[in-house]
KEPAGU-298224 format. One record per residue: residue number from 1; residue in three letters; chain; x, y, z of N, C-alpha, C, O in turn. Coordinates in steps of 0.1 Angstrom, whole numbers, padded with zeros to 4 digits, m for minus. Example, Ala and Ser with C-alpha at 12.3 -4.5 7.8 and 13.67 -1.06 7.14 Angstrom:
<rs>
+-----+--------+--------+-------+-------+-------+-------+-------+-------+-------+-------+-------+-------+-------+-------+
| num | residu | chaine |   nxx |   nyy |   nzz |  caxx |  cayy |  cazz |   cxx |   cyy |   czz |   oxx |   oyy |   ozz |
+-----+--------+--------+-------+-------+-------+-------+-------+-------+-------+-------+-------+-------+-------+-------+
|   1 |    ALA |      A |  0132 | m0057 |  0078 |  0123 | m0045 |  0078 |  0132 | m0033 |  0078 |  0142 | m0033 |  0085 |
|   2 |    SER |      A |  0128 | m0022 |  0071 |  0137 | m0011 |  0071 |  0129 |  0000 |  0079 |  0134 |  0011 |  0080 |
+-----+--------+--------+-------+-------+-------+-------+-------+-------+-------+-------+-------+-------+-------+-------+
</rs>
This chain:
<rs>
+-----+--------+--------+-------+-------+-------+-------+-------+-------+-------+-------+-------+-------+-------+-------+
| num | residu | chaine |   nxx |   nyy |   nzz |  caxx |  cayy |  cazz |   cxx |   cyy |   czz |   oxx |   oyy |   ozz |
+-----+--------+--------+-------+-------+-------+-------+-------+-------+-------+-------+-------+-------+-------+-------+
|   1 |    MET |      A |  0113 | m0152 |  0043 |  0104 | m0150 |  0054 |  0099 | m0135 |  0055 |  0088 | m0132 |  0056 |
|   2 |    LEU |      A |  0109 | m0126 |  0053 |  0105 | m0112 |  0054 |  0097 | m0108 |  0042 |  0087 | m0100 |  0043 |
|   3 |    ARG |      A |  0100 | m0114 |  0030 |  0092 | m0111 |  0018 |  0078 | m0116 |  0020 |  0068 | m0110 |  0015 |
|   4 |    ASP |      A |  0076 | m0127 |  0027 |  0063 | m0133 |  0028 |  0056 | m0128 |  0041 |  0044 | m0132 |  0044 |
|   5 |    ALA |      A |  0062 | m0119 |  0049 |  0056 | m0114 |  0061 |  0043 | m0106 |  0058 |  0043 | m0099 |  0048 |
|   6 |    ASP |      A |  0033 | m0108 |  0066 |  0020 | m0101 |  0064 |  0022 | m0087 |  0070 |  0023 | m0087 |  0083 |
|   7 |    PRO |      A |  0022 | m0076 |  0063 |  0024 | m0063 |  0069 |  0013 | m0059 |  0078 |  0015 | m0050 |  0086 |
|   8 |    LYS |      A |  0002 | m0066 |  0077 | m0009 | m0062 |  0086 | m0007 | m0068 |  0100 | m0014 | m0063 |  0109 |
|   9 |    LYS |      A |  0002 | m0077 |  0102 |  0006 | m0082 |  0115 |  0014 | m0073 |  0123 |  0015 | m0074 |  0135 |
|  10 |    PHE |      A |  0020 | m0063 |  0116 |  0029 | m0053 |  0123 |  0020 | m0041 |  0127 |  0012 | m0037 |  0120 |
|  11 |    ALA |      A |  0023 | m0036 |  0139 |  0016 | m0024 |  0144 |  0020 | m0012 |  0134 |  0012 | m0005 |  0130 |
|  12 |    ASP |      A |  0033 | m0011 |  0132 |  0039 | m0001 |  0123 |  0051 | m0006 |  0116 |  0058 | m0015 |  0121 |
|  13 |    ILE |      A |  0054 | m0001 |  0104 |  0066 | m0005 |  0097 |  0073 |  0008 |  0093 |  0067 |  0017 |  0087 |
|  14 |    TYR |      A |  0086 |  0010 |  0098 |  0093 |  0022 |  0095 |  0105 |  0019 |  0087 |  0112 |  0009 |  0089 |
|  15 |    VAL |      A |  0108 |  0027 |  0077 |  0120 |  0026 |  0069 |  0129 |  0037 |  0074 |  0125 |  0049 |  0074 |
|  16 |    VAL |      A |  0141 |  0034 |  0078 |  0151 |  0044 |  0082 |  0158 |  0048 |  0069 |  0167 |  0040 |  0064 |
|  17 |    CYS |      A |  0155 |  0060 |  0064 |  0160 |  0064 |  0051 |  0175 |  0067 |  0052 |  0180 |  0069 |  0063 |
|  18 |    GLY |      A |  0181 |  0067 |  0041 |  0196 |  0069 |  0041 |  0203 |  0056 |  0042 |  0198 |  0045 |  0040 |
|  19 |    ARG |      A |  0216 |  0057 |  0045 |  0225 |  0045 |  0046 |  0228 |  0042 |  0061 |  0230 |  0051 |  0069 |
|  20 |    THR |      A |  0228 |  0029 |  0064 |  0231 |  0024 |  0077 |  0242 |  0014 |  0076 |  0243 |  0006 |  0067 |
|  21 |    ASP |      A |  0251 |  0015 |  0086 |  0262 |  0005 |  0086 |  0257 | m0008 |  0089 |  0251 | m0010 |  0100 |
|  22 |    MET |      A |  0258 | m0018 |  0080 |  0252 | m0031 |  0082 |  0259 | m0040 |  0092 |  0255 | m0051 |  0095 |
|  23 |    ARG |      A |  0271 | m0035 |  0097 |  0278 | m0042 |  0107 |  0272 | m0040 |  0121 |  0275 | m0048 |  0130 |
|  24 |    LEU |      A |  0263 | m0031 |  0122 |  0256 | m0028 |  0135 |  0247 | m0039 |  0140 |  0241 | m0046 |  0131 |
|  25 |    GLY |      A |  0246 | m0041 |  0153 |  0238 | m0051 |  0158 |  0225 | m0045 |  0165 |  0222 | m0033 |  0163 |
|  26 |    ILE |      A |  0219 | m0053 |  0173 |  0206 | m0050 |  0179 |  0207 | m0037 |  0187 |  0199 | m0027 |  0185 |
|  27 |    ASP |      A |  0216 | m0036 |  0196 |  0217 | m0025 |  0205 |  0220 | m0012 |  0198 |  0214 | m0001 |  0201 |
|  28 |    SER |      A |  0229 | m0012 |  0188 |  0233 |  0000 |  0181 |  0221 |  0005 |  0172 |  0218 |  0017 |  0171 |
|  29 |    LEU |      A |  0214 | m0005 |  0166 |  0202 | m0001 |  0157 |  0191 |  0005 |  0166 |  0185 |  0014 |  0162 |
|  30 |    ALA |      A |  0189 | m0001 |  0178 |  0179 |  0004 |  0187 |  0182 |  0018 |  0192 |  0174 |  0027 |  0193 |
|  31 |    ALA |      A |  0195 |  0020 |  0194 |  0200 |  0034 |  0198 |  0198 |  0044 |  0187 |  0194 |  0055 |  0190 |
|  32 |    ILE |      A |  0200 |  0040 |  0175 |  0197 |  0049 |  0164 |  0183 |  0053 |  0163 |  0180 |  0065 |  0162 |
|  33 |    ILE |      A |  0174 |  0044 |  0165 |  0160 |  0047 |  0165 |  0156 |  0056 |  0176 |  0148 |  0066 |  0174 |
|  34 |    GLU |      A |  0161 |  0054 |  0188 |  0157 |  0063 |  0199 |  0164 |  0076 |  0199 |  0158 |  0087 |  0201 |
|  35 |    THR |      A |  0177 |  0077 |  0196 |  0184 |  0090 |  0197 |  0183 |  0098 |  0184 |  0181 |  0111 |  0186 |
|  36 |    GLN |      A |  0183 |  0092 |  0172 |  0183 |  0100 |  0160 |  0169 |  0104 |  0156 |  0166 |  0115 |  0152 |
|  37 |    TYR |      A |  0160 |  0094 |  0158 |  0146 |  0096 |  0153 |  0136 |  0098 |  0164 |  0124 |  0101 |  0161 |
|  38 |    HIS |      A |  0140 |  0097 |  0176 |  0131 |  0099 |  0188 |  0118 |  0091 |  0187 |  0107 |  0096 |  0190 |
|  39 |    LEU |      A |  0119 |  0078 |  0183 |  0108 |  0069 |  0182 |  0109 |  0059 |  0193 |  0121 |  0055 |  0196 |
|  40 |    PRO |      A |  0098 |  0055 |  0199 |  0099 |  0044 |  0209 |  0102 |  0031 |  0203 |  0096 |  0026 |  0193 |
|  41 |    VAL |      A |  0113 |  0024 |  0208 |  0117 |  0012 |  0202 |  0111 | m0001 |  0208 |  0110 | m0011 |  0203 |
|  42 |    PHE |      A |  0105 |  0001 |  0220 |  0099 | m0010 |  0228 |  0084 | m0011 |  0226 |  0077 | m0013 |  0235 |
|  43 |    VAL |      A |  0080 | m0010 |  0213 |  0066 | m0011 |  0210 |  0065 | m0025 |  0203 |  0070 | m0027 |  0192 |
|  44 |    PRO |      A |  0057 | m0034 |  0209 |  0056 | m0047 |  0203 |  0052 | m0047 |  0188 |  0043 | m0039 |  0184 |
|  45 |    ASN |      A |  0058 | m0056 |  0180 |  0054 | m0058 |  0166 |  0056 | m0045 |  0157 |  0048 | m0044 |  0148 |
|  46 |    THR |      A |  0065 | m0037 |  0161 |  0069 | m0026 |  0152 |  0082 | m0029 |  0145 |  0092 | m0032 |  0152 |
|  47 |    LEU |      A |  0081 | m0029 |  0132 |  0093 | m0033 |  0124 |  0100 | m0020 |  0119 |  0094 | m0011 |  0113 |
|  48 |    PHE |      A |  0113 | m0020 |  0122 |  0122 | m0009 |  0117 |  0132 | m0016 |  0107 |  0138 | m0026 |  0110 |
|  49 |    LEU |      A |  0132 | m0010 |  0095 |  0140 | m0015 |  0084 |  0152 | m0006 |  0081 |  0150 |  0006 |  0081 |
|  50 |    PHE |      A |  0164 | m0012 |  0079 |  0176 | m0004 |  0077 |  0182 | m0010 |  0064 |  0181 | m0022 |  0061 |
|  51 |    CYS |      A |  0190 | m0001 |  0057 |  0196 | m0006 |  0044 |  0210 |  0000 |  0044 |  0213 |  0011 |  0048 |
|  52 |    GLY |      A |  0219 | m0008 |  0038 |  0233 | m0003 |  0037 |  0236 |  0004 |  0024 |  0227 |  0007 |  0016 |
|  53 |    ARG |      A |  0249 |  0007 |  0022 |  0253 |  0015 |  0010 |  0250 |  0007 | m0003 |  0246 |  0014 | m0013 |
|  54 |    ARG |      A |  0253 | m0006 | m0004 |  0251 | m0013 | m0016 |  0236 | m0016 | m0019 |  0233 | m0020 | m0031 |
|  55 |    ALA |      A |  0228 | m0015 | m0010 |  0213 | m0017 | m0011 |  0209 | m0032 | m0015 |  0199 | m0034 | m0020 |
|  56 |    ASN |      A |  0218 | m0041 | m0013 |  0215 | m0055 | m0015 |  0211 | m0062 | m0002 |  0208 | m0074 | m0003 |
|  57 |    LYS |      A |  0212 | m0055 |  0009 |  0209 | m0061 |  0022 |  0201 | m0052 |  0030 |  0204 | m0040 |  0031 |
|  58 |    ILE |      A |  0191 | m0057 |  0037 |  0184 | m0049 |  0047 |  0183 | m0057 |  0060 |  0184 | m0069 |  0060 |
|  59 |    LYS |      A |  0182 | m0049 |  0071 |  0180 | m0055 |  0084 |  0167 | m0050 |  0089 |  0163 | m0038 |  0088 |
|  60 |    GLY |      A |  0160 | m0059 |  0096 |  0148 | m0055 |  0103 |  0149 | m0058 |  0118 |  0155 | m0068 |  0122 |
|  61 |    LEU |      A |  0144 | m0048 |  0126 |  0145 | m0049 |  0140 |  0130 | m0049 |  0146 |  0123 | m0039 |  0143 |
|  62 |    VAL |      A |  0127 | m0059 |  0154 |  0113 | m0059 |  0159 |  0114 | m0062 |  0174 |  0121 | m0071 |  0178 |
|  63 |    TRP |      A |  0107 | m0055 |  0182 |  0106 | m0058 |  0196 |  0093 | m0067 |  0198 |  0082 | m0063 |  0194 |
|  64 |    GLU |      A |  0095 | m0079 |  0204 |  0085 | m0089 |  0205 |  0078 | m0089 |  0219 |  0071 | m0098 |  0222 |
|  65 |    GLY |      A |  0082 | m0080 |  0227 |  0076 | m0079 |  0241 |  0085 | m0086 |  0251 |  0085 | m0081 |  0263 |
|  66 |    ASP |      A |  0093 | m0096 |  0247 |  0102 | m0102 |  0256 |  0117 | m0101 |  0251 |  0126 | m0106 |  0258 |
|  67 |    GLY |      A |  0119 | m0095 |  0240 |  0132 | m0093 |  0234 |  0131 | m0089 |  0220 |  0120 | m0088 |  0214 |
|  68 |    PHE |      A |  0143 | m0086 |  0214 |  0144 | m0081 |  0200 |  0145 | m0093 |  0191 |  0151 | m0103 |  0194 |
|  69 |    LEU |      A |  0140 | m0092 |  0179 |  0143 | m0101 |  0168 |  0150 | m0093 |  0157 |  0145 | m0082 |  0153 |
|  70 |    LEU |      A |  0161 | m0097 |  0153 |  0169 | m0091 |  0142 |  0169 | m0099 |  0130 |  0173 | m0111 |  0130 |
|  71 |    LEU |      A |  0163 | m0094 |  0119 |  0162 | m0101 |  0106 |  0172 | m0095 |  0096 |  0174 | m0083 |  0096 |
|  72 |    THR |      A |  0178 | m0103 |  0088 |  0186 | m0099 |  0077 |  0182 | m0105 |  0064 |  0180 | m0117 |  0064 |
|  73 |    LYS |      A |  0181 | m0097 |  0054 |  0178 | m0103 |  0041 |  0188 | m0097 |  0031 |  0190 | m0085 |  0030 |
|  74 |    ARG |      A |  0194 | m0106 |  0023 |  0203 | m0102 |  0013 |  0199 | m0108 |  0000 |  0196 | m0120 | m0001 |
|  75 |    VAL |      A |  0197 | m0099 | m0010 |  0193 | m0104 | m0023 |  0206 | m0108 | m0031 |  0216 | m0100 | m0030 |
|  76 |    GLU |      A |  0206 | m0118 | m0038 |  0217 | m0123 | m0046 |  0219 | m0116 | m0059 |  0230 | m0113 | m0063 |
|  77 |    ASP |      A |  0208 | m0112 | m0065 |  0209 | m0106 | m0078 |  0199 | m0094 | m0078 |  0187 | m0096 | m0077 |
|  78 |    GLY |      A |  0204 | m0082 | m0078 |  0195 | m0070 | m0077 |  0198 | m0062 | m0065 |  0208 | m0064 | m0057 |
|  79 |    HIS |      A |  0189 | m0053 | m0062 |  0190 | m0045 | m0050 |  0177 | m0039 | m0046 |  0167 | m0039 | m0054 |
|  80 |    PHE |      A |  0176 | m0034 | m0034 |  0164 | m0027 | m0029 |  0164 | m0013 | m0034 |  0174 | m0006 | m0034 |
|  81 |    THR |      A |  0152 | m0007 | m0037 |  0151 |  0007 | m0040 |  0148 |  0014 | m0027 |  0137 |  0013 | m0022 |
|  82 |    TRP |      A |  0158 |  0021 | m0022 |  0157 |  0027 | m0009 |  0157 |  0042 | m0009 |  0165 |  0047 | m0017 |
|  83 |    PRO |      A |  0149 |  0049 | m0001 |  0150 |  0063 | m0001 |  0163 |  0068 |  0005 |  0166 |  0065 |  0017 |
|  84 |    ARG |      A |  0171 |  0075 | m0002 |  0184 |  0079 |  0002 |  0186 |  0094 |  0005 |  0195 |  0098 |  0013 |
|  85 |    THR |      A |  0177 |  0102 |  0001 |  0179 |  0116 |  0002 |  0175 |  0122 |  0015 |  0178 |  0134 |  0018 |
|  86 |    SER |      A |  0168 |  0115 |  0024 |  0163 |  0120 |  0036 |  0170 |  0113 |  0048 |  0174 |  0102 |  0047 |
|  87 |    THR |      A |  0170 |  0120 |  0059 |  0175 |  0113 |  0071 |  0163 |  0112 |  0081 |  0165 |  0115 |  0093 |
|  88 |    GLU |      A |  0152 |  0107 |  0076 |  0140 |  0105 |  0085 |  0137 |  0090 |  0085 |  0142 |  0082 |  0077 |
|  89 |    ALA |      A |  0128 |  0087 |  0095 |  0122 |  0073 |  0095 |  0108 |  0075 |  0090 |  0100 |  0082 |  0096 |
|  90 |    ARG |      A |  0105 |  0068 |  0079 |  0092 |  0070 |  0073 |  0083 |  0057 |  0076 |  0088 |  0046 |  0075 |
|  91 |    CYS |      A |  0071 |  0060 |  0080 |  0061 |  0049 |  0082 |  0056 |  0044 |  0069 |  0051 |  0052 |  0061 |
|  92 |    LEU |      A |  0056 |  0031 |  0067 |  0051 |  0025 |  0055 |  0037 |  0020 |  0057 |  0033 |  0015 |  0068 |
|  93 |    ASN |      A |  0029 |  0020 |  0046 |  0016 |  0013 |  0046 |  0019 | m0001 |  0041 |  0029 | m0004 |  0035 |
|  94 |    PRO |      A |  0009 | m0010 |  0042 |  0011 | m0024 |  0037 |  0015 | m0025 |  0022 |  0023 | m0034 |  0018 |
|  95 |    HIS |      A |  0009 | m0016 |  0014 |  0012 | m0017 |  0000 |  0027 | m0013 | m0003 |  0034 | m0019 | m0011 |
|  96 |    GLN |      A |  0032 | m0003 |  0004 |  0046 |  0002 |  0003 |  0055 | m0009 |  0007 |  0066 | m0011 |  0001 |
|  97 |    PHE |      A |  0052 | m0016 |  0018 |  0060 | m0027 |  0023 |  0061 | m0038 |  0012 |  0072 | m0043 |  0010 |
|  98 |    ASP |      A |  0050 | m0041 |  0006 |  0050 | m0051 | m0004 |  0058 | m0047 | m0016 |  0066 | m0055 | m0022 |
|  99 |    TRP |      A |  0057 | m0034 | m0020 |  0065 | m0029 | m0031 |  0080 | m0030 | m0028 |  0088 | m0035 | m0036 |
| 100 |    LEU |      A |  0084 | m0026 | m0016 |  0098 | m0027 | m0012 |  0103 | m0041 | m0012 |  0114 | m0043 | m0017 |
| 101 |    MET |      A |  0096 | m0051 | m0007 |  0100 | m0065 | m0007 |  0101 | m0070 | m0022 |  0109 | m0080 | m0024 |
| 102 |    LYS |      A |  0094 | m0064 | m0031 |  0095 | m0069 | m0045 |  0105 | m0061 | m0053 |  0107 | m0064 | m0065 |
| 103 |    GLY |      A |  0112 | m0052 | m0047 |  0122 | m0044 | m0054 |  0118 | m0031 | m0060 |  0125 | m0025 | m0067 |
| 104 |    PHE |      A |  0105 | m0027 | m0058 |  0100 | m0015 | m0063 |  0102 | m0003 | m0054 |  0105 | m0005 | m0042 |
| 105 |    SER |      A |  0101 |  0009 | m0059 |  0102 |  0021 | m0051 |  0090 |  0022 | m0042 |  0079 |  0019 | m0046 |
| 106 |    ILE |      A |  0092 |  0027 | m0030 |  0080 |  0030 | m0021 |  0073 |  0043 | m0024 |  0062 |  0046 | m0020 |
| 107 |    ASP |      A |  0080 |  0051 | m0033 |  0074 |  0064 | m0037 |  0069 |  0063 | m0051 |  0076 |  0058 | m0060 |
| 108 |    PRO |      A |  0056 |  0066 | m0053 |  0051 |  0065 | m0067 |  0058 |  0075 | m0076 |  0061 |  0086 | m0072 |
| 109 |    VAL |      A |  0061 |  0070 | m0088 |  0068 |  0078 | m0098 |  0058 |  0088 | m0105 |  0061 |  0099 | m0107 |
| 110 |    ILE |      A |  0046 |  0083 | m0107 |  0035 |  0091 | m0113 |  0027 |  0097 | m0102 |  0021 |  0090 | m0094 |
| 111 |    LYS |      A |  0026 |  0110 | m0102 |  0018 |  0117 | m0092 |  0005 |  0123 | m0098 |  0005 |  0127 | m0110 |
| 112 |    GLU |      A | m0005 |  0124 | m0090 | m0017 |  0130 | m0095 | m0015 |  0145 | m0096 | m0008 |  0151 | m0088 |
| 113 |    HIS |      A | m0021 |  0151 | m0107 | m0019 |  0165 | m0109 | m0033 |  0171 | m0114 | m0039 |  0165 | m0122 |
| 114 |    THR |      A | m0036 |  0182 | m0108 | m0049 |  0189 | m0113 | m0044 |  0202 | m0120 | m0040 |  0211 | m0113 |
| 115 |    PRO |      A | m0046 |  0202 | m0133 | m0042 |  0214 | m0140 | m0051 |  0226 | m0136 | m0063 |  0225 | m0132 |
| 116 |    SER |      A | m0045 |  0238 | m0136 | m0052 |  0250 | m0132 | m0060 |  0256 | m0144 | m0070 |  0263 | m0142 |
| 117 |    ARG |      A | m0056 |  0252 | m0156 | m0063 |  0256 | m0168 | m0060 |  0247 | m0179 | m0050 |  0239 | m0179 |
| 118 |    SER |      A | m0069 |  0247 | m0190 | m0066 |  0238 | m0201 | m0057 |  0245 | m0211 | m0054 |  0257 | m0210 |
| 119 |    ALA |      A | m0051 |  0237 | m0220 | m0042 |  0243 | m0230 | m0048 |  0251 | m0240 | m0041 |  0256 | m0249 |
+-----+--------+--------+-------+-------+-------+-------+-------+-------+-------+-------+-------+-------+-------+-------+
</rs>
């Protein structure tokens, strides 16, 4: 379901970088969003994604206007490529969400470069 979700249906999609304790529930994850990242959690159709240490499971938290929806996805073979070096919540575009759900990195490996002079 999460892999097939249309990212254009979400107002915003945030990846909470780093590691999150996957034992946490709705209230604890919502508190992390508000206290650590100072983001409003009660915005309808905003998806917040969390990942644990092993990176084979992610949790998604969505406010639907009348309550929270907590989604969990665990891959049986493989893992998610998750940004670990930062303690920020990053907003994803639809392409990055699609990459993440397919197991690719959300950060491009090849970057554009404009040389200052020729060799």
